[in-house]
C-alpha positions as CSV (number, residue, x, y, z in Angstrom):
1,M,16.8,-83.7,-40.8
2,E,19.4,-81.2,-42.1
3,Y,20.3,-81.2,-46.2
4,I,23.7,-80.5,-46.2
5,S,23.3,-81.0,-50.4
6,D,20.1,-82.8,-52.2
7,R,22.7,-86.0,-51.5
8,I,24.1,-85.3,-47.7
9,T,22.0,-85.7,-44.9
10,I,22.4,-85.4,-41.2
11,D,20.2,-86.4,-38.5
12,E,20.3,-86.7,-34.7
13,K,19.0,-90.1,-34.6
14,I,20.4,-91.7,-38.0
15,C,23.9,-93.2,-37.4
16,N,24.6,-90.7,-34.2
17,G,24.5,-87.8,-36.1
18,K,27.2,-88.7,-39.4
19,P,26.4,-87.5,-42.7
20,T,24.8,-90.0,-44.8
21,I,23.4,-90.4,-48.1
22,R,20.1,-89.7,-48.1
23,G,18.8,-90.4,-44.5
24,S,20.2,-93.6,-45.3
25,R,22.3,-95.2,-42.6
26,I,25.4,-95.3,-45.1
27,T,27.5,-93.2,-44.1
28,V,30.0,-90.5,-46.4
29,Q,32.8,-91.7,-43.9
30,T,31.6,-95.7,-45.2
31,L,32.0,-94.4,-48.8
32,L,36.0,-92.2,-48.2
33,E,36.9,-95.6,-47.0
34,F,36.3,-97.5,-49.8
35,L,37.9,-95.1,-51.6
36,S,40.2,-94.8,-49.8
37,A,41.3,-98.6,-49.7
38,G,41.1,-98.8,-53.7
39,D,37.7,-99.8,-54.3
40,S,36.2,-97.6,-57.8
41,P,32.9,-95.8,-57.1
42,D,31.9,-99.6,-59.6
43,D,33.0,-101.7,-56.8
44,I,30.9,-99.6,-53.7
45,L,27.5,-99.1,-56.4
46,K,27.8,-103.5,-56.6
47,Q,28.1,-103.9,-52.8
48,Y,25.4,-100.7,-52.2
49,P,22.8,-101.0,-54.8
50,S,20.4,-98.1,-53.2
51,L,23.8,-95.6,-54.2
52,E,23.8,-93.9,-57.4
53,L,27.3,-92.4,-58.5
54,E,26.3,-88.9,-58.0
55,D,26.0,-90.1,-54.3
56,I,29.7,-91.2,-54.2
57,Q,30.4,-87.8,-56.0
58,A,29.0,-85.9,-53.3
59,S,30.5,-88.0,-50.6
60,L,33.9,-86.5,-52.3
61,K,33.0,-83.0,-52.5
62,F,31.4,-82.8,-49.1
63,A,34.8,-84.0,-47.9
64,A,36.7,-81.4,-50.1
65,S,34.7,-78.8,-48.8
66,L,35.6,-79.6,-44.9
67,L,39.5,-79.9,-46.2
68,G,38.7,-76.2,-47.5
69,R,38.3,-74.6,-44.3
70,N,40.7,-73.1,-41.5
71,Y,41.7,-75.0,-38.6
72,S,44.4,-74.7,-35.2
73,I,45.5,-76.9,-33.5
74,K,45.5,-76.6,-29.8
75,P,47.4,-78.4,-27.4
76,V,45.7,-80.6,-24.6
77,A,47.0,-80.8,-20.8
């Protein structure tokens, strides 16, 4: 298991290696999708009682750090 932060982990045996919250089966992607759909952090915490507000904040920070990288688009034949 690789720790991206104290709250974000990646383990190839959990959720096909997607970043998850503290080794659980709750992915960062899931939290971001809830937020983008308009759910509030409180809504998410009610649906997932094992989560903490810091987990949601860590997910946002993780996503922001990924977008801070440089990307190039290459055509694929």
